[in-house]
C-alpha positions, 0 to 999 in steps of 0.5 A: 016634694015633686020639685025634689024628685025633678032635681034628683031625676035631672042629676041622675040623667046628667050623671047617666049621660056623663058615664055613657059619654065617657064609655063611648070616649074610651073607644077613641083614645085621642078624645079620652086624653082631651080636656073633656075626657080627662074632666069626665074621667075625674068625675066618673072614674071614682064611681066606675072603679068601685065596680071594676074592682069586682067585675073583671073584663070578659075575655080580658077585653069587654068591660061590662062594669059600666052597665052594672054601674048604671043599673046600680045607679038607677036602683039607688035613685029609685031607693032614694025617691022611695025613702023620701016619699015615705019619710017626707 
């Protein structure tokens, strides 16, 4: 079971940093339009768009939906690990 938890933690950390890098890349438009930026966008944007539908930018400028998305992702991982721990 410990190996499964390690895999879940690894995948969570990779996706967490992908979201973080994608958000930081949004500050530099030239980087966001690069190959890496577009690739990250295809992987991360479907998840972030769920939160952007419900959380409007503050003042029309500050988008806090990635913060909420990362918190939600952490809760999902904790829940998944709890379920696996109980049932397996």
